[in-house]
C-alpha positions, -999 to 999 in steps of 0.1 A, spaced: 268 -10 -83 278 23 -56 282 16 -24 280 39 7 288 28 42 273 46 75 281 44 108 260 53 142 271 37 173 275 0 168 257 -4 138 272 -3 108 252 -3 74 256 -8 39 238 12 14 241 3 -26 232 19 -58 220 -7 -83 220 4 -121 180 10 -124 188 41 -95 175 23 -68 193 21 -30 191 -4 -9 209 -7 27 221 -37 42 227 -39 72 261 -56 83 253 -64 118 231 -94 101 241 -123 96 214 -126 63 218 -100 39 187 -83 47 173 -58 25 155 -32 48 140 2 47 157 28 17 140 60 30 147 56 63 164 86 83 197 75 83 192 76 47 184 109 46 217 120 64 237 97 38 222 106 8 196 141 16 196 148 -22 193 112 -36 171 105 -10 142 133 -18 145 123 -54 146 89 -47 114 94 -26 94 110 -56 106 82 -79 91 59 -59 59 77 -54 58 77 -93 68 42 -97 39 26 -71 14 50 -90 22 39 -121 24 -2 -109 -11 3 -95 -26 30 -122 -17 -1 -145 -28 -26 -128 8 -40 -133 14 -74 -106 53 -77 -118 61 -42 -121 48 -41 -85 56 -77 -68 97 -58 -82 93 -28 -62 83 -47 -29 112 -67 -32 133 -36 -35 120 -19 -8 106 -21 27 67 -14 20 65 4 55 77 38 35 64 32 6 26 30 16 28 67 19 3 86 6 -4 78 -30 -19 114 -48 -27 121 -8 -46 90 -7 -35 58 14 -19 34 -9 -47 7 -1 -76 31 -5 -61 45 -42 -60 8 -55 -91 -3 -47 -104 33 -64 -83 30 -93 -94 -7 -94 -133 9 -92 -127 28 -122 -110 5 -144 -123 -19 -170 -101 -46 -149 -123 -38 -118 -125 -82 -113 -83 -81 -107 -73 -77 -73 -38 -87 -78 -21 -57 -68 -46 -52 -39 -39 -89 -29 -3 -79 -22 -8 -43 -8 -26 -62 17 3 -89 19 28 -61 28 9 -52 58 -9 -20 48 -34 -11 75 -67 -26 61 -87 0 80 -79 32 76 -98 58 68 -97 90 41 -116 118 22 -139 144 42 -164 119 53 -138 93 64 -142 63 50 -119 26 46 -111 8 15 -139 -17 23 -165 14 25 -156 20 -10 -160 -12 -27 -190 -17 -11 -206 16 -21 -195 9 -57 -208 -31 -55 -178 -49 -59 -179 -87 -41 -146 -97 -47 -124 -64 -34 -151 -64 -1 -145 -101 6 -106 -100 2 -107 -72 21 -125 -88 51 -108 -117 48 -76 -96 56 -96 -84 87 -112 -54 75 -134 -41 102 -172 -44 92 -187 -22 121 -162 6 111 -185 35 104 -178 66 85 -185 101 96 -218 97 89 -226 68 110 -229 45 79 -211 13 76 -197 -6 50 -230 -24 46 -252 4 49 -238 21 17 -239 -11 -1 -277 -12 12 -281 27 2 -267 13 -32 -290 -18 -39 -258 -40 -37 -277 -72 -20 -251 -94 -26 -224 -76 -8 -252 -66 21 -258 -104 23 -220 -113 25 -213 -86 52 -245 -97 71 -233 -131 77 -195 -119 83 -209 -96 110 
């Protein structure tokens, strides 16, 4: 394990690099040995080349975990990193929307474990994306996945959120004849 110490003002931070190539920032001014964001500004100052390489590595590992519906890898990555920087776009999509889309495209569309982990990590549930900005709820409702719709609503998704055309998730479900979703969304309004 490699260790780098960075001092700025009264704060001292210790970075450790593990055998698998992941950098962890441990804050020495904390009584607990807390793992925090390894992709922060101070990391760029200490290790600019390794920061850029690691950012690319994390993007590909997050994508791999989501694409393969690999909850074990996802949980491992989440335990090693602070989620806030890792929630950056995956293939130019917000990570929650990417995960919902990949789930809907897969043969295991009823498995929501990765999406549950993403939501528990605090990703904004109402984030939108695309030329007609739609949320993960819009996407799940339009495609008829009641499990994901329920999960997103329980996580605080705004059922009244409209896309650029003025459609709510309920409107999209109705347009695509997903009656169970229409009834569910109508009941939570």
